[in-house]
Phi, psi and omega in degrees: 000143176271106181295320179301316179293322178297317180293321176299316179299321179293329180285344180297337179280350178146162180301147179213156171281162179302319181291330175292321178296317179300313181297316180295319179297309182300323181292321184269321191232343189260033183305316182260338180221085179294148178289145171278147179302321180300323179292321177300308186290325177291323176294319179295323177297319179294315179296323177296313179300324182274001177077018181268341173225164174223161177279121184267344180179156178230129181244129175276147180212195178290339181243218180293158177297144180255118179270139174252127184257147175227146179282144178265171175302321177297323177294319178297317179296321180295318177297315179301316179296317181297316180294329182283339183277125177292148176285143178287123176299139183257093175285128182271077186277342178219085183267160176299321182296316177300316179301317178297318179298312181295318180293323176299316179296316180297329184258008176075018177270161183283097179296328179299320178296319177302313180296319178298317179297318180293320178300315179299320179293319176299316180294323177298313181293324179296321177297317180297315179294324179294319176298315180298317180298319182296323183268352189270170174279183183301318179299315178297319181299314181293318178297315180294320177301316179303311181294320181295320178297321177292320178294323176298319177296319176299318179298319178299319179295318179301316180295316181296317179295319177300317180293332182256011185299322179297316177296317179296319178299320179293320180293318181294327182289337181290000000 
């Protein structure tokens, strides 16, 4: 995810302080990984340097000055361009799991056990996500569905690999 673009998009509704941006980001997108304040301010500094945001006001307080940021026309154009670009699908052609299976076979370790352990971990996470989805709001449901669909695809791969483990072992032995 582009944190800079997400923060720019949040600024389109109006100027905000850095802590307001962090709170809005965490509420909308940071369910599992909230932003650190330092990440917000370093991103805002970069966006400011690139002319995508401007300082809309500075408030003095008991601590450091609080800057209020506003998106510029260039920032709006940048968000529009980013939203219009499709994300590159990520085919997982060389995954860590595949590497582990092949290395287990190469070293005489039980690859089937590795696949069983991984299957159990996928199922555990799927149960956790299903509970979260059931109790969550629409955003949580959609995020969990996305993750669950990917985990289901992984499970299909685990089953297929288990079924072909003998063939793979023969190929690896050559």
